[in-house]
C-alpha positions as CSV (number, residue, x, y, z in Angstrom):
1,M,-23.9,-0.5,213.4
2,R,-25.8,-0.6,210.2
3,K,-22.6,-1.4,208.3
4,L,-21.8,-4.2,210.7
5,I,-25.3,-5.7,210.1
6,V,-24.8,-5.6,206.3
7,V,-21.4,-7.3,206.6
8,L,-22.9,-10.0,208.8
9,L,-25.8,-10.6,206.4
10,V,-23.4,-10.9,203.5
11,A,-21.3,-13.4,205.5
12,V,-24.4,-15.5,206.3
13,L,-25.4,-15.5,202.6
14,V,-21.9,-16.6,201.6
15,V,-22.1,-19.5,204.1
16,I,-25.6,-20.5,202.8
17,L,-24.4,-20.5,199.2
18,W,-21.3,-22.6,200.1
19,L,-23.5,-25.2,201.8
20,M,-25.9,-25.4,198.9
21,K,-25.5,-28.2,196.3
22,P,-24.3,-27.3,192.8
23,D,-27.9,-27.8,191.5
24,G,-29.0,-25.0,193.8
25,S,-30.5,-27.0,196.6
26,N,-29.3,-27.9,200.1
27,S,-30.8,-31.4,200.1
28,D,-28.9,-34.6,200.7
29,R,-29.3,-35.6,197.0
30,L,-25.9,-36.4,195.6
31,V,-24.6,-34.4,192.6
32,I,-22.1,-36.2,190.4
33,G,-20.2,-34.6,187.5
34,V,-19.6,-36.7,184.4
35,S,-17.0,-35.9,181.6
36,L,-17.4,-38.2,178.6
37,L,-14.9,-38.7,175.8
38,N,-17.1,-37.9,172.8
39,L,-20.9,-37.9,172.5
40,S,-20.8,-38.3,168.7
41,N,-19.7,-41.9,169.4
42,E,-22.7,-44.3,169.7
43,F,-20.9,-46.4,172.4
44,I,-20.3,-43.3,174.6
45,V,-24.0,-42.3,174.1
46,D,-25.0,-45.7,175.4
47,I,-22.8,-45.1,178.5
48,R,-24.5,-41.7,179.0
49,E,-28.1,-43.1,178.6
50,A,-27.4,-46.0,181.0
51,M,-25.8,-43.7,183.5
52,E,-28.8,-41.4,183.4
53,A,-31.2,-44.3,183.9
54,K,-29.2,-45.5,186.9
55,A,-29.1,-42.0,188.3
56,A,-32.9,-41.8,188.2
57,E,-33.1,-45.1,190.0
58,L,-30.7,-44.0,192.7
59,D,-32.1,-40.4,192.9
60,V,-28.8,-38.8,192.0
61,T,-28.3,-35.6,190.0
62,L,-25.9,-35.9,187.1
63,I,-24.1,-33.0,185.4
64,V,-23.0,-34.6,182.0
65,T,-20.4,-32.9,179.8
66,D,-18.9,-33.8,176.4
67,A,-15.1,-33.5,176.2
68,E,-15.3,-33.8,172.4
69,R,-12.1,-35.9,172.4
70,S,-10.1,-33.0,173.9
71,A,-8.1,-33.7,177.0
72,E,-7.7,-29.9,177.5
73,K,-11.4,-29.4,177.5
74,Q,-11.8,-32.4,179.8
75,I,-9.5,-30.8,182.4
76,Q,-11.5,-27.6,182.2
77,Q,-14.7,-29.6,182.8
78,I,-13.2,-31.2,185.9
79,E,-12.1,-27.8,187.1
80,S,-15.6,-26.6,186.7
81,F,-16.9,-29.6,188.7
82,I,-14.5,-28.7,191.5
83,T,-15.7,-25.1,191.6
84,R,-19.3,-26.3,191.7
85,R,-18.3,-28.7,194.6
86,V,-19.9,-31.8,193.1
87,D,-19.9,-34.9,195.4
88,A,-18.0,-37.1,193.0
89,I,-16.7,-37.2,189.4
90,I,-17.0,-39.9,186.8
91,L,-14.3,-39.6,184.1
92,N,-14.3,-41.2,180.7
93,P,-10.7,-40.2,179.9
94,C,-9.7,-38.8,176.5
95,E,-6.1,-39.9,176.9
96,V,-3.9,-41.9,179.3
97,E,-1.4,-39.1,179.9
98,A,-3.1,-35.8,178.9
99,S,-6.2,-36.5,181.0
100,S,-4.3,-37.4,184.1
101,P,-4.2,-33.8,185.4
102,A,-8.0,-34.0,185.6
103,V,-7.7,-36.8,188.1
104,D,-4.9,-35.1,190.0
105,K,-6.9,-31.9,190.4
106,A,-10.1,-33.6,191.6
107,I,-8.3,-35.8,194.1
108,A,-6.3,-32.9,195.5
109,A,-9.7,-31.1,196.0
110,G,-11.0,-34.0,198.0
111,I,-13.4,-35.2,195.3
112,P,-13.4,-38.9,194.5
113,V,-12.9,-39.9,190.9
114,V,-14.3,-43.0,189.2
115,N,-12.7,-43.7,185.8
116,V,-15.1,-45.5,183.5
117,N,-14.2,-47.5,180.3
118,S,-10.8,-46.0,179.9
119,E,-7.7,-45.4,182.1
120,T,-5.3,-42.6,183.0
121,R,-1.8,-42.7,184.3
122,S,-2.9,-41.0,187.5
123,E,-4.7,-43.4,189.8
124,P,-8.4,-42.6,190.4
125,T,-10.4,-43.6,193.4
126,A,-11.8,-46.5,191.4
127,F,-11.9,-47.9,187.9
128,V,-14.8,-49.6,186.1
129,G,-14.3,-51.0,182.6
130,S,-13.0,-54.0,180.8
131,R,-9.6,-55.4,180.0
132,D,-9.1,-54.0,176.5
133,E,-6.4,-56.5,175.5
134,E,-9.1,-59.2,175.8
135,S,-11.2,-57.6,173.0
136,A,-8.3,-57.8,170.6
137,E,-7.4,-61.4,171.7
138,I,-11.0,-62.5,171.0
139,A,-11.0,-60.8,167.6
140,I,-7.6,-62.1,166.5
141,K,-8.5,-65.7,167.6
142,Y,-11.8,-65.5,165.6
143,I,-10.0,-64.2,162.5
144,A,-7.3,-66.9,162.8
145,E,-9.9,-69.6,163.1
146,R,-11.8,-68.3,160.0
147,L,-8.6,-68.2,158.0
148,G,-7.1,-71.4,159.2
149,G,-4.3,-69.5,160.9
150,R,-2.9,-68.1,157.7
151,G,-3.5,-64.8,155.9
152,R,-2.8,-61.1,155.7
153,L,-4.4,-58.8,158.2
154,L,-5.0,-55.0,158.4
155,M,-5.7,-53.3,161.7
156,M,-7.6,-50.0,162.2
157,T,-6.5,-48.4,165.5
158,G,-8.3,-45.9,167.7
159,Y,-7.5,-42.4,168.9
160,P,-3.8,-42.3,169.6
161,G,-2.9,-42.1,173.2
162,Q,-6.2,-43.4,174.5
163,A,-6.1,-46.4,176.8
164,A,-8.3,-48.5,174.5
165,E,-6.2,-47.9,171.5
166,I,-3.0,-48.7,173.3
167,K,-4.2,-51.9,175.0
168,R,-6.1,-53.2,172.0
169,T,-3.0,-52.8,169.9
170,E,-0.9,-54.5,172.5
171,G,-3.5,-57.3,172.8
172,A,-3.6,-57.9,169.0
173,R,0.1,-58.0,168.7
174,A,0.4,-60.5,171.6
175,A,-2.4,-62.7,170.1
176,L,-0.7,-62.7,166.7
177,R,2.3,-64.4,168.2
178,N,0.2,-67.5,168.5
179,Y,-0.4,-67.4,164.7
180,P,3.0,-66.9,162.9
181,D,1.4,-67.3,159.5
182,L,-1.2,-64.6,160.1
183,K,0.7,-61.5,159.1
184,L,-0.2,-57.9,160.2
185,I,0.7,-56.0,157.0
186,A,-0.5,-52.6,158.0
187,E,-2.0,-50.6,160.9
188,Q,-3.3,-47.1,161.0
189,T,-5.6,-44.9,163.1
190,A,-9.1,-43.9,162.0
191,N,-9.7,-42.1,165.3
192,W,-12.7,-44.2,166.3
193,S,-14.6,-42.6,163.3
194,R,-16.9,-44.3,160.8
195,E,-16.1,-41.7,158.2
196,E,-12.4,-42.1,158.7
197,G,-12.7,-45.8,158.8
198,M,-14.3,-45.8,155.4
199,A,-11.7,-43.5,153.9
200,L,-8.9,-45.6,155.3
201,M,-10.3,-48.8,153.9
202,E,-10.7,-47.2,150.5
203,N,-7.0,-46.3,150.6
204,W,-6.0,-49.7,151.7
205,L,-8.0,-51.3,148.9
206,Q,-6.1,-49.3,146.4
207,A,-2.7,-50.0,148.1
208,Y,-3.1,-53.7,148.7
209,R,-5.7,-54.7,146.1
210,D,-6.2,-58.5,146.4
211,G,-3.7,-58.8,149.2
212,I,-6.1,-58.5,152.1
213,D,-7.7,-61.4,153.9
214,A,-9.0,-59.8,157.1
215,V,-9.5,-56.5,158.9
216,F,-9.6,-55.9,162.6
217,A,-11.1,-52.5,163.5
218,Q,-10.7,-51.6,167.2
219,N,-14.2,-50.3,167.4
220,D,-17.5,-50.7,165.6
221,E,-17.6,-47.1,164.2
222,M,-14.4,-47.7,162.2
223,G,-15.5,-51.2,161.4
224,L,-18.8,-50.0,159.9
225,G,-16.9,-47.5,157.9
226,A,-14.6,-50.2,156.6
227,L,-17.7,-52.4,155.8
228,N,-19.2,-49.6,153.7
229,A,-16.0,-49.4,151.7
230,L,-15.7,-53.2,151.2
231,L,-19.3,-53.5,150.1
232,S,-19.0,-50.6,147.7
233,A,-15.9,-52.2,146.2
234,G,-17.7,-55.6,145.9
235,V,-15.0,-57.5,147.8
236,K,-16.6,-58.0,151.3
237,D,-17.3,-61.7,150.6
238,R,-13.6,-62.5,150.5
239,I,-12.5,-60.4,153.5
240,V,-13.2,-61.2,157.2
241,L,-14.1,-58.1,159.1
242,V,-14.3,-57.9,162.9
243,S,-14.8,-54.9,165.2
244,V,-15.4,-54.1,168.9
245,D,-18.2,-52.7,171.0
246,A,-21.4,-54.3,169.7
247,I,-23.3,-51.1,169.1
248,A,-26.8,-51.3,167.6
249,D,-25.6,-50.7,164.0
250,A,-22.9,-53.4,164.3
251,L,-25.3,-55.9,165.8
252,A,-27.7,-55.3,162.9
253,A,-24.9,-55.8,160.4
254,V,-23.9,-59.1,162.1
255,K,-27.5,-60.3,162.0
256,E,-27.7,-59.5,158.3
257,G,-24.5,-61.3,157.6
258,R,-22.6,-58.2,156.4
259,L,-20.3,-57.9,159.4
260,D,-18.6,-61.2,160.4
261,A,-18.4,-60.5,164.1
262,T,-18.2,-57.8,166.8
263,V,-16.9,-58.1,170.3
264,F,-19.5,-57.1,172.9
265,Q,-18.4,-54.5,175.4
266,N,-21.0,-53.9,178.1
267,A,-21.5,-50.1,178.0
268,R,-24.6,-50.3,180.2
269,G,-22.9,-52.5,182.8
270,Q,-19.9,-50.2,182.9
271,A,-22.0,-47.1,183.3
272,A,-24.3,-48.4,185.9
273,T,-21.5,-49.9,188.0
274,A,-19.4,-46.7,187.7
275,L,-22.3,-44.6,189.1
276,E,-23.1,-47.2,191.9
277,T,-19.4,-47.1,192.8
278,A,-19.3,-43.3,193.0
279,V,-22.3,-43.3,195.3
280,K,-20.8,-45.9,197.6
281,I,-17.6,-43.9,197.8
282,V,-19.4,-40.7,198.8
283,R,-21.6,-42.5,201.3
284,G,-18.6,-44.2,202.9
285,Q,-19.8,-47.7,201.9
286,P,-17.6,-50.6,200.9
287,Y,-16.7,-50.6,197.1
288,E,-14.5,-52.5,194.7
289,K,-11.5,-50.4,193.6
290,T,-11.3,-52.2,190.2
291,V,-14.3,-53.7,188.3
292,L,-13.5,-55.5,185.0
293,I,-16.5,-56.7,182.9
294,P,-15.5,-59.4,180.4
295,F,-15.8,-59.0,176.6
296,E,-17.9,-61.5,174.6
297,L,-17.7,-62.6,170.9
298,V,-20.9,-61.9,168.9
299,T,-21.5,-63.7,165.7
300,R,-24.6,-64.4,163.6
301,Q,-25.2,-67.5,165.7
302,N,-25.7,-65.7,169.0
303,V,-26.4,-62.1,167.9
304,D,-30.1,-62.2,168.9
305,R,-29.2,-62.5,172.6
306,Y,-27.5,-59.1,172.4
307,I,-30.0,-57.3,170.2
308,T,-32.8,-58.1,172.7
309,Q,-30.8,-56.9,175.7
310,P,-32.4,-53.9,177.4
């Protein structure tokens, strides 16, 4: 009889632990797991901070992890979220293909997935981001207008295999068809990194010397690295430089006239909308399956409007 009582008590304890939330409570407060691409990137940090602010507003618990640009690590994080029985997952994918199993595993476990900022081959429950081709189209148009439709262009690409890198490259190539005298003479990855962007620009300056009229960097981190190299070489005045994201350092560089332009990507809007969407899905409320927030060109003429944004 005593043994039976012990078995029953253990069974009750297991049920109680199963019903408890991953944060150790059994309240109705939602718990959402978040896996972010790389928290050494200022744009991704902006996403995290905005998401945390929105979570406080909505009374939601976030479990935020850093995939450190590793799809394998990202899959492990999603597996951990599944084990912890979070209510929903927000995924900022490392790669289109390699991060897809993370989506598949969560959906199979009955946990909704909202992809934010970047895409996977596997279809999530919802997607919140921007049309990455548009950022490249805006950048190329600006460069073409500055150069009168004629010149030699270099393009720094992002982390290979990530959706933003793929689509910004496609968008740039498509846009260049409108400007047959604007020639793309080289493209190479700098892996979204300021340090790698600077090193690549230094190599390009040696390789092409006076044969560079413009540089399109697919994000601000690489663009700011390129800017440092151009300034050190004393040639920035004759080269048009445009990048993407409108992070704080890039906005400051535009305001000071060092960076010609950046293309604003609304990190805070994406983050807040992704979290709101996840909450709606869990609560069975109507939601938009795809939300695309437009990109915007930022130059010295309108930069103050973006610097003063909360």
